Gaussian input, Z-matrix of N, CA and C with variables (Angstrom, degrees):
# hf/3-21g

backbone

0 1
 N
 C     1     B1
 C     2     B2     1     A1
 N     3     B3     2     A2     1     D1
 C     4     B4     3     A3     2     D2
 C     5     B5     4     A4     3     D3
 N     6     B6     5     A5     4     D4
 C     7     B7     6     A6     5     D5
 C     8     B8     7     A7     6     D6
 N     9     B9     8     A8     7     D7
 C    10    B10     9     A9     8     D8
 C    11    B11    10    A10     9     D9
 N    12    B12    11    A11    10    D10
 C    13    B13    12    A12    11    D11
 C    14    B14    13    A13    12    D12
 N    15    B15    14    A14    13    D13
 C    16    B16    15    A15    14    D14
 C    17    B17    16    A16    15    D15
 N    18    B18    17    A17    16    D16
 C    19    B19    18    A18    17    D17
 C    20    B20    19    A19    18    D18
 N    21    B21    20    A20    19    D19
 C    22    B22    21    A21    20    D20
 C    23    B23    22    A22    21    D21
 N    24    B24    23    A23    22    D22
 C    25    B25    24    A24    23    D23
 C    26    B26    25    A25    24    D24
 N    27    B27    26    A26    25    D25
 C    28    B28    27    A27    26    D26
 C    29    B29    28    A28    27    D27
 N    30    B30    29    A29    28    D28
 C    31    B31    30    A30    29    D29
 C    32    B32    31    A31    30    D30
 N    33    B33    32    A32    31    D31
 C    34    B34    33    A33    32    D32
 C    35    B35    34    A34    33    D33
 N    36    B36    35    A35    34    D34
 C    37    B37    36    A36    35    D35
 C    38    B38    37    A37    36    D36
 N    39    B39    38    A38    37    D37
 C    40    B40    39    A39    38    D38
 C    41    B41    40    A40    39    D39
 N    42    B42    41    A41    40    D40
 C    43    B43    42    A42    41    D41
 C    44    B44    43    A43    42    D42
 N    45    B45    44    A44    43    D43
 C    46    B46    45    A45    44    D44
 C    47    B47    46    A46    45    D45
 N    48    B48    47    A47    46    D46
 C    49    B49    48    A48    47    D47
 C    50    B50    49    A49    48    D48
 N    51    B51    50    A50    49    D49
 C    52    B52    51    A51    50    D50
 C    53    B53    52    A52    51    D51
 N    54    B54    53    A53    52    D52
 C    55    B55    54    A54    53    D53
 C    56    B56    55    A55    54    D54
 N    57    B57    56    A56    55    D55
 C    58    B58    57    A57    56    D56
 C    59    B59    58    A58    57    D57
 N    60    B60    59    A59    58    D58
 C    61    B61    60    A60    59    D59
 C    62    B62    61    A61    60    D60
 N    63    B63    62    A62    61    D61
 C    64    B64    63    A63    62    D62
 C    65    B65    64    A64    63    D63
 N    66    B66    65    A65    64    D64
 C    67    B67    66    A66    65    D65
 C    68    B68    67    A67    66    D66
 N    69    B69    68    A68    67    D67
 C    70    B70    69    A69    68    D68
 C    71    B71    70    A70    69    D69
 N    72    B72    71    A71    70    D70
 C    73    B73    72    A72    71    D71
 C    74    B74    73    A73    72    D72
 N    75    B75    74    A74    73    D73
 C    76    B76    75    A75    74    D74
 C    77    B77    76    A76    75    D75
 N    78    B78    77    A77    76    D76
 C    79    B79    78    A78    77    D77
 C    80    B80    79    A79    78    D78
 N    81    B81    80    A80    79    D79
 C    82    B82    81    A81    80    D80
 C    83    B83    82    A82    81    D81
 N    84    B84    83    A83    82    D82
 C    85    B85    84    A84    83    D83
 C    86    B86    85    A85    84    D84
 N    87    B87    86    A86    85    D85
 C    88    B88    87    A87    86    D86
 C    89    B89    88    A88    87    D87
 N    90    B90    89    A89    88    D88
 C    91    B91    90    A90    89    D89
 C    92    B92    91    A91    90    D90
 N    93    B93    92    A92    91    D91
 C    94    B94    93    A93    92    D92
 C    95    B95    94    A94    93    D93
 N    96    B96    95    A95    94    D94
 C    97    B97    96    A96    95    D95
 C    98    B98    97    A97    96    D96
 N    99    B99    98    A98    97    D97
 C   100   B100    99    A99    98    D98
 C   101   B101   100   A100    99    D99
 N   102   B102   101   A101   100   D100
 C   103   B103   102   A102   101   D101
 C   104   B104   103   A103   102   D102
 N   105   B105   104   A104   103   D103
 C   106   B106   105   A105   104   D104
 C   107   B107   106   A106   105   D105
 N   108   B108   107   A107   106   D106
 C   109   B109   108   A108   107   D107
 C   110   B110   109   A109   108   D108
 N   111   B111   110   A110   109   D109
 C   112   B112   111   A111   110   D110
 C   113   B113   112   A112   111   D111
 N   114   B114   113   A113   112   D112
 C   115   B115   114   A114   113   D113
 C   116   B116   115   A115   114   D114
 N   117   B117   116   A116   115   D115
 C   118   B118   117   A117   116   D116
 C   119   B119   118   A118   117   D117
 N   120   B120   119   A119   118   D118
 C   121   B121   120   A120   119   D119
 C   122   B122   121   A121   120   D120
 N   123   B123   122   A122   121   D121
 C   124   B124   123   A123   122   D122
 C   125   B125   124   A124   123   D123
 N   126   B126   125   A125   124   D124
 C   127   B127   126   A126   125   D125
 C   128   B128   127   A127   126   D126
 N   129   B129   128   A128   127   D127
 C   130   B130   129   A129   128   D128
 C   131   B131   130   A130   129   D129
 N   132   B132   131   A131   130   D130
 C   133   B133   132   A132   131   D131
 C   134   B134   133   A133   132   D132
 N   135   B135   134   A134   133   D133
 C   136   B136   135   A135   134   D134
 C   137   B137   136   A136   135   D135
 N   138   B138   137   A137   136   D136
 C   139   B139   138   A138   137   D137
 C   140   B140   139   A139   138   D138
 N   141   B141   140   A140   139   D139
 C   142   B142   141   A141   140   D140
 C   143   B143   142   A142   141   D141
 N   144   B144   143   A143   142   D142
 C   145   B145   144   A144   143   D143
 C   146   B146   145   A145   144   D144
 N   147   B147   146   A146   145   D145
 C   148   B148   147   A147   146   D146
 C   149   B149   148   A148   147   D147
 N   150   B150   149   A149   148   D148
 C   151   B151   150   A150   149   D149
 C   152   B152   151   A151   150   D150
 N   153   B153   152   A152   151   D151
 C   154   B154   153   A153   152   D152
 C   155   B155   154   A154   153   D153
 N   156   B156   155   A155   154   D154
 C   157   B157   156   A156   155   D155
 C   158   B158   157   A157   156   D156
 N   159   B159   158   A158   157   D157
 C   160   B160   159   A159   158   D158
 C   161   B161   160   A160   159   D159
 N   162   B162   161   A161   160   D160
 C   163   B163   162   A162   161   D161
 C   164   B164   163   A163   162   D162
 N   165   B165   164   A164   163   D163
 C   166   B166   165   A165   164   D164
 C   167   B167   166   A166   165   D165
 N   168   B168   167   A167   166   D166
 C   169   B169   168   A168   167   D167
 C   170   B170   169   A169   168   D168
 N   171   B171   170   A170   169   D169
 C   172   B172   171   A171   170   D170
 C   173   B173   172   A172   171   D171
 N   174   B174   173   A173   172   D172
 C   175   B175   174   A174   173   D173
 C   176   B176   175   A175   174   D174
 N   177   B177   176   A176   175   D175
 C   178   B178   177   A177   176   D176
 C   179   B179   178   A178   177   D177
 N   180   B180   179   A179   178   D178
 C   181   B181   180   A180   179   D179
 C   182   B182   181   A181   180   D180
 N   183   B183   182   A182   181   D181
 C   184   B184   183   A183   182   D182
 C   185   B185   184   A184   183   D183
 N   186   B186   185   A185   184   D184
 C   187   B187   186   A186   185   D185
 C   188   B188   187   A187   186   D186
 N   189   B189   188   A188   187   D187
 C   190   B190   189   A189   188   D188
 C   191   B191   190   A190   189   D189
 N   192   B192   191   A191   190   D190
 C   193   B193   192   A192   191   D191
 C   194   B194   193   A193   192   D192
 N   195   B195   194   A194   193   D193
 C   196   B196   195   A195   194   D194
 C   197   B197   196   A196   195   D195
 N   198   B198   197   A197   196   D196
 C   199   B199   198   A198   197   D197
 C   200   B200   199   A199   198   D198
 N   201   B201   200   A200   199   D199
 C   202   B202   201   A201   200   D200
 C   203   B203   202   A202   201   D201
 N   204   B204   203   A203   202   D202
 C   205   B205   204   A204   203   D203
 C   206   B206   205   A205   204   D204
 N   207   B207   206   A206   205   D205
 C   208   B208   207   A207   206   D206
 C   209   B209   208   A208   207   D207
 N   210   B210   209   A209   208   D208
 C   211   B211   210   A210   209   D209
 C   212   B212   211   A211   210   D210
 N   213   B213   212   A212   211   D211
 C   214   B214   213   A213   212   D212
 C   215   B215   214   A214   213   D213
 N   216   B216   215   A215   214   D214
 C   217   B217   216   A216   215   D215
 C   218   B218   217   A217   216   D216
 N   219   B219   218   A218   217   D217
 C   220   B220   219   A219   218   D218
 C   221   B221   220   A220   219   D219
 N   222   B222   221   A221   220   D220
 C   223   B223   222   A222   221   D221
 C   224   B224   223   A223   222   D222
 N   225   B225   224   A224   223   D223
 C   226   B226   225   A225   224   D224
 C   227   B227   226   A226   225   D225
 N   228   B228   227   A227   226   D226
 C   229   B229   228   A228   227   D227
 C   230   B230   229   A229   228   D228
 N   231   B231   230   A230   229   D229
 C   232   B232   231   A231   230   D230
 C   233   B233   232   A232   231   D231
 N   234   B234   233   A233   232   D232
 C   235   B235   234   A234   233   D233
 C   236   B236   235   A235   234   D234
 N   237   B237   236   A236   235   D235
 C   238   B238   237   A237   236   D236
 C   239   B239   238   A238   237   D237
 N   240   B240   239   A239   238   D238
 C   241   B241   240   A240   239   D239
 C   242   B242   241   A241   240   D240
 N   243   B243   242   A242   241   D241
 C   244   B244   243   A243   242   D242
 C   245   B245   244   A244   243   D243
 N   246   B246   245   A245   244   D244
 C   247   B247   246   A246   245   D245
 C   248   B248   247   A247   246   D246
 N   249   B249   248   A248   247   D247
 C   250   B250   249   A249   248   D248
 C   251   B251   250   A250   249   D249
 N   252   B252   251   A251   250   D250
 C   253   B253   252   A252   251   D251
 C   254   B254   253   A253   252   D252
 N   255   B255   254   A254   253   D253
 C   256   B256   255   A255   254   D254
 C   257   B257   256   A256   255   D255

   B1=1.4317
   B2=1.5265
   B3=1.3522
   B4=1.4430
   B5=1.5216
   B6=1.3216
   B7=1.4462
   B8=1.5052
   B9=1.3100
   B10=1.4383
   B11=1.4855
   B12=1.3319
   B13=1.4681
   B14=1.5161
   B15=1.3098
   B16=1.5121
   B17=1.5186
   B18=1.3091
   B19=1.4811
   B20=1.5242
   B21=1.2999
   B22=1.4687
   B23=1.5863
   B24=1.3169
   B25=1.4761
   B26=1.5019
   B27=1.3156
   B28=1.4790
   B29=1.5210
   B30=1.3429
   B31=1.4853
   B32=1.5466
   B33=1.2707
   B34=1.4348
   B35=1.4948
   B36=1.3479
   B37=1.4668
   B38=1.4753
   B39=1.3078
   B40=1.4867
   B41=1.5502
   B42=1.3327
   B43=1.4363
   B44=1.5068
   B45=1.3720
   B46=1.4633
   B47=1.4911
   B48=1.3005
   B49=1.4831
   B50=1.4917
   B51=1.3583
   B52=1.4656
   B53=1.5227
   B54=1.2966
   B55=1.5298
   B56=1.5402
   B57=1.3070
   B58=1.4512
   B59=1.5302
   B60=1.3406
   B61=1.4301
   B62=1.5170
   B63=1.3129
   B64=1.5039
   B65=1.5359
   B66=1.2722
   B67=1.5234
   B68=1.5044
   B69=1.3555
   B70=1.4600
   B71=1.5453
   B72=1.2634
   B73=1.4853
   B74=1.5385
   B75=1.2441
   B76=1.4939
   B77=1.4682
   B78=1.3392
   B79=1.4646
   B80=1.5502
   B81=1.3298
   B82=1.4726
   B83=1.5094
   B84=1.3101
   B85=1.4536
   B86=1.5355
   B87=1.3605
   B88=1.4933
   B89=1.5245
   B90=1.3473
   B91=1.4586
   B92=1.4912
   B93=1.3672
   B94=1.4908
   B95=1.5190
   B96=1.3617
   B97=1.4535
   B98=1.4851
   B99=1.3156
   B100=1.4551
   B101=1.5589
   B102=1.2764
   B103=1.4739
   B104=1.5287
   B105=1.3126
   B106=1.4695
   B107=1.5484
   B108=1.2865
   B109=1.4304
   B110=1.5268
   B111=1.3579
   B112=1.4417
   B113=1.5106
   B114=1.3182
   B115=1.3997
   B116=1.5398
   B117=1.3074
   B118=1.4245
   B119=1.5559
   B120=1.3533
   B121=1.4556
   B122=1.5110
   B123=1.3737
   B124=1.4411
   B125=1.5336
   B126=1.3438
   B127=1.4215
   B128=1.5470
   B129=1.3281
   B130=1.4474
   B131=1.4959
   B132=1.3068
   B133=1.4894
   B134=1.5681
   B135=1.3388
   B136=1.4507
   B137=1.5513
   B138=1.3437
   B139=1.4208
   B140=1.5309
   B141=1.3455
   B142=1.4728
   B143=1.5523
   B144=1.3559
   B145=1.4428
   B146=1.5495
   B147=1.3478
   B148=1.4993
   B149=1.5194
   B150=1.3326
   B151=1.4609
   B152=1.5046
   B153=1.2832
   B154=1.4932
   B155=1.5312
   B156=1.3578
   B157=1.4392
   B158=1.5641
   B159=1.3238
   B160=1.4478
   B161=1.5486
   B162=1.3016
   B163=1.4637
   B164=1.5275
   B165=1.3362
   B166=1.5146
   B167=1.5386
   B168=1.3031
   B169=1.4524
   B170=1.5016
   B171=1.3705
   B172=1.4600
   B173=1.5867
   B174=1.2887
   B175=1.4482
   B176=1.5228
   B177=1.3162
   B178=1.4536
   B179=1.5530
   B180=1.3157
   B181=1.4182
   B182=1.5041
   B183=1.3324
   B184=1.5020
   B185=1.4435
   B186=1.3967
   B187=1.4522
   B188=1.5104
   B189=1.3251
   B190=1.4348
   B191=1.5543
   B192=1.2785
   B193=1.4376
   B194=1.5325
   B195=1.3187
   B196=1.4644
   B197=1.5353
   B198=1.2737
   B199=1.4679
   B200=1.4994
   B201=1.2987
   B202=1.4737
   B203=1.5191
   B204=1.3373
   B205=1.5017
   B206=1.5212
   B207=1.3280
   B208=1.4398
   B209=1.5267
   B210=1.2961
   B211=1.4276
   B212=1.5668
   B213=1.3021
   B214=1.5099
   B215=1.5245
   B216=1.3134
   B217=1.4407
   B218=1.5412
   B219=1.3486
   B220=1.4611
   B221=1.5224
   B222=1.3076
   B223=1.4220
   B224=1.4802
   B225=1.3439
   B226=1.4952
   B227=1.5106
   B228=1.3175
   B229=1.4748
   B230=1.5534
   B231=1.2882
   B232=1.5107
   B233=1.5214
   B234=1.3332
   B235=1.4565
   B236=1.5398
   B237=1.3285
   B238=1.4274
   B239=1.5426
   B240=1.3486
   B241=1.3918
   B242=1.5738
   B243=1.3429
   B244=1.4973
   B245=1.5308
   B246=1.3658
   B247=1.4307
   B248=1.5586
   B249=1.2948
   B250=1.4310
   B251=1.5506
   B252=1.3461
   B253=1.4862
   B254=1.5330
   B255=1.2856
   B256=1.4916
   B257=1.4777
   A1=112.13
   A2=121.33
   A3=120.96
   A4=113.79
   A5=117.13
   A6=119.50
   A7=110.08
   A8=118.89
   A9=121.15
   A10=113.01
   A11=117.40
   A12=120.09
   A13=109.92
   A14=115.03
   A15=119.93
   A16=108.20
   A17=115.34
   A18=119.10
   A19=110.13
   A20=116.25
   A21=119.80
   A22=111.87
   A23=112.74
   A24=117.26
   A25=113.26
   A26=115.80
   A27=120.47
   A28=110.86
   A29=115.55
   A30=117.06
   A31=110.50
   A32=116.89
   A33=119.00
   A34=115.02
   A35=116.14
   A36=122.47
   A37=112.07
   A38=117.28
   A39=120.75
   A40=111.88
   A41=116.36
   A42=118.24
   A43=111.20
   A44=115.12
   A45=118.68
   A46=113.07
   A47=116.94
   A48=121.85
   A49=111.94
   A50=116.19
   A51=119.77
   A52=112.30
   A53=117.10
   A54=122.00
   A55=108.38
   A56=118.21
   A57=122.88
   A58=114.15
   A59=118.37
   A60=121.03
   A61=112.61
   A62=116.62
   A63=119.08
   A64=112.18
   A65=117.77
   A66=119.01
   A67=108.84
   A68=114.98
   A69=121.29
   A70=110.41
   A71=115.21
   A72=121.08
   A73=109.63
   A74=117.34
   A75=121.04
   A76=112.48
   A77=116.71
   A78=121.39
   A79=111.06
   A80=114.42
   A81=116.65
   A82=113.78
   A83=116.22
   A84=121.46
   A85=111.51
   A86=115.22
   A87=118.76
   A88=110.19
   A89=116.53
   A90=120.21
   A91=112.02
   A92=116.88
   A93=119.00
   A94=110.53
   A95=117.20
   A96=119.61
   A97=110.96
   A98=118.04
   A99=119.73
   A100=109.77
   A101=118.30
   A102=120.76
   A103=111.82
   A104=115.63
   A105=118.52
   A106=111.42
   A107=116.71
   A108=121.29
   A109=109.94
   A110=117.19
   A111=119.17
   A112=114.30
   A113=119.08
   A114=122.97
   A115=111.52
   A116=117.37
   A117=120.24
   A118=111.67
   A119=115.02
   A120=119.70
   A121=112.52
   A122=113.77
   A123=116.42
   A124=112.72
   A125=116.43
   A126=120.37
   A127=112.67
   A128=116.83
   A129=120.19
   A130=114.46
   A131=121.52
   A132=121.03
   A133=111.06
   A134=118.39
   A135=121.74
   A136=108.14
   A137=118.89
   A138=117.99
   A139=113.53
   A140=114.37
   A141=118.27
   A142=108.07
   A143=117.23
   A144=122.93
   A145=108.34
   A146=116.46
   A147=120.51
   A148=108.24
   A149=117.85
   A150=118.33
   A151=113.28
   A152=117.27
   A153=120.83
   A154=112.90
   A155=116.88
   A156=118.73
   A157=113.80
   A158=118.08
   A159=118.31
   A160=113.98
   A161=116.72
   A162=119.87
   A163=111.76
   A164=115.94
   A165=118.45
   A166=115.21
   A167=115.75
   A168=120.40
   A169=114.23
   A170=117.64
   A171=119.25
   A172=107.25
   A173=113.51
   A174=118.72
   A175=110.36
   A176=117.36
   A177=123.10
   A178=107.68
   A179=119.27
   A180=120.59
   A181=116.91
   A182=113.89
   A183=121.08
   A184=111.86
   A185=120.01
   A186=123.52
   A187=110.99
   A188=117.08
   A189=121.88
   A190=111.28
   A191=117.36
   A192=118.64
   A193=111.38
   A194=113.66
   A195=121.87
   A196=108.94
   A197=116.66
   A198=121.01
   A199=113.93
   A200=116.84
   A201=120.45
   A202=111.09
   A203=112.92
   A204=118.89
   A205=107.65
   A206=118.70
   A207=121.55
   A208=112.08
   A209=118.97
   A210=124.44
   A211=110.13
   A212=114.57
   A213=118.43
   A214=110.17
   A215=117.61
   A216=120.23
   A217=115.04
   A218=114.72
   A219=120.10
   A220=111.78
   A221=118.66
   A222=120.48
   A223=114.59
   A224=117.63
   A225=120.34
   A226=108.00
   A227=120.49
   A228=122.39
   A229=107.63
   A230=117.18
   A231=119.92
   A232=110.65
   A233=116.99
   A234=120.72
   A235=112.16
   A236=117.89
   A237=118.82
   A238=109.24
   A239=118.52
   A240=121.24
   A241=110.10
   A242=114.90
   A243=117.01
   A244=110.87
   A245=116.89
   A246=121.06
   A247=107.92
   A248=118.50
   A249=122.13
   A250=110.72
   A251=115.16
   A252=118.72
   A253=110.68
   A254=118.23
   A255=119.08
   A256=110.37
   D1=-42.92
   D2=178.69
   D3=-58.92
   D4=-34.83
   D5=178.70
   D6=-63.79
   D7=-45.08
   D8=179.04
   D9=-68.05
   D10=-34.40
   D11=176.97
   D12=-64.56
   D13=-42.43
   D14=179.55
   D15=-61.79
   D16=-46.76
   D17=-178.70
   D18=-58.68
   D19=-46.61
   D20=-177.55
   D21=-61.58
   D22=-42.92
   D23=179.59
   D24=-65.90
   D25=-44.80
   D26=-179.26
   D27=-68.25
   D28=-39.47
   D29=177.46
   D30=-64.16
   D31=-46.21
   D32=176.43
   D33=-56.00
   D34=-48.54
   D35=177.95
   D36=-61.26
   D37=-45.00
   D38=-179.78
   D39=-67.68
   D40=-40.47
   D41=179.38
   D42=-62.11
   D43=-44.61
   D44=176.91
   D45=-61.58
   D46=-46.00
   D47=177.62
   D48=-53.51
   D49=-54.55
   D50=-174.47
   D51=-71.81
   D52=-28.00
   D53=178.47
   D54=-66.18
   D55=-36.76
   D56=179.36
   D57=-68.91
   D58=-18.82
   D59=-177.02
   D60=-67.10
   D61=-27.14
   D62=176.46
   D63=76.00
   D64=4.41
   D65=-179.40
   D66=-99.78
   D67=163.20
   D68=176.24
   D69=-61.71
   D70=-43.66
   D71=177.25
   D72=-61.31
   D73=-42.63
   D74=179.37
   D75=-63.36
   D76=-41.06
   D77=176.18
   D78=-63.00
   D79=-40.62
   D80=178.44
   D81=-65.81
   D82=-41.36
   D83=175.26
   D84=-63.55
   D85=-40.67
   D86=177.68
   D87=-62.28
   D88=-42.27
   D89=179.53
   D90=-66.48
   D91=-35.61
   D92=177.88
   D93=-66.93
   D94=-42.41
   D95=179.41
   D96=-66.62
   D97=-37.25
   D98=178.00
   D99=-65.85
   D100=-40.29
   D101=174.26
   D102=-62.35
   D103=-41.88
   D104=179.60
   D105=-64.65
   D106=-36.01
   D107=177.54
   D108=-67.59
   D109=-42.78
   D110=177.96
   D111=-66.77
   D112=-39.05
   D113=176.19
   D114=-63.35
   D115=-41.95
   D116=177.79
   D117=-64.10
   D118=-38.81
   D119=178.49
   D120=-61.13
   D121=-37.80
   D122=-177.47
   D123=-85.36
   D124=-23.31
   D125=-177.10
   D126=-78.15
   D127=-30.04
   D128=-175.42
   D129=-57.61
   D130=-48.56
   D131=-179.17
   D132=-64.48
   D133=-36.15
   D134=-179.23
   D135=-66.82
   D136=-43.41
   D137=-178.87
   D138=-70.64
   D139=-32.75
   D140=178.51
   D141=-64.96
   D142=-38.74
   D143=-179.19
   D144=-63.39
   D145=-50.88
   D146=-179.57
   D147=-60.25
   D148=-41.18
   D149=-178.00
   D150=-63.49
   D151=-30.16
   D152=175.84
   D153=-71.63
   D154=-25.57
   D155=-170.69
   D156=-111.23
   D157=-17.34
   D158=-170.56
   D159=-58.22
   D160=-31.41
   D161=-177.90
   D162=-60.38
   D163=-25.37
   D164=177.33
   D165=-67.74
   D166=-19.71
   D167=-174.75
   D168=-105.65
   D169=8.52
   D170=179.69
   D171=-66.93
   D172=157.08
   D173=-179.81
   D174=-61.16
   D175=-47.94
   D176=172.49
   D177=-158.70
   D178=179.19
   D179=-178.63
   D180=-62.49
   D181=-27.47
   D182=179.74
   D183=-83.65
   D184=-14.73
   D185=-174.85
   D186=-125.37
   D187=83.72
   D188=-176.27
   D189=-78.22
   D190=76.92
   D191=179.85
   D192=-154.40
   D193=135.66
   D194=175.84
   D195=-165.01
   D196=176.01
   D197=179.65
   D198=-62.36
   D199=-39.19
   D200=-177.32
   D201=-65.11
   D202=-43.26
   D203=-179.51
   D204=-65.93
   D205=-41.54
   D206=177.65
   D207=-62.71
   D208=-41.08
   D209=179.33
   D210=-61.29
   D211=-46.21
   D212=179.54
   D213=-65.39
   D214=-43.55
   D215=177.98
   D216=-62.55
   D217=-42.65
   D218=175.57
   D219=-63.32
   D220=-44.04
   D221=174.69
   D222=-60.25
   D223=-41.24
   D224=177.84
   D225=-63.63
   D226=-40.26
   D227=-178.19
   D228=-64.28
   D229=-43.11
   D230=179.45
   D231=-64.23
   D232=-41.64
   D233=176.21
   D234=-62.21
   D235=-40.72
   D236=179.77
   D237=-66.47
   D238=-37.86
   D239=179.75
   D240=-65.96
   D241=-41.88
   D242=178.89
   D243=-62.94
   D244=-39.21
   D245=177.81
   D246=-62.96
   D247=-44.41
   D248=-176.86
   D249=-63.13
   D250=-42.51
   D251=-178.62
   D252=-75.93
   D253=-21.87
   D254=179.39
   D255=-77.54

């Protein structure tokens, strides 16, 4: 949850900042940050759902790995990168 909250806050701040610039580039950046905010808002419930279930699909108790777990981890890495770049 903190990662998504950070993304939402940064995307809001950046969208507002670039929207005020009044330039075409500023409007494009504002639209990109608005889209990033919206994608994060929609992605959070899906990742939470997968995180609750992915342990069921592990190979066995000693091998915690499967496609769902990898998907969640990859999405979290992408989110952390987006927060860092924002």
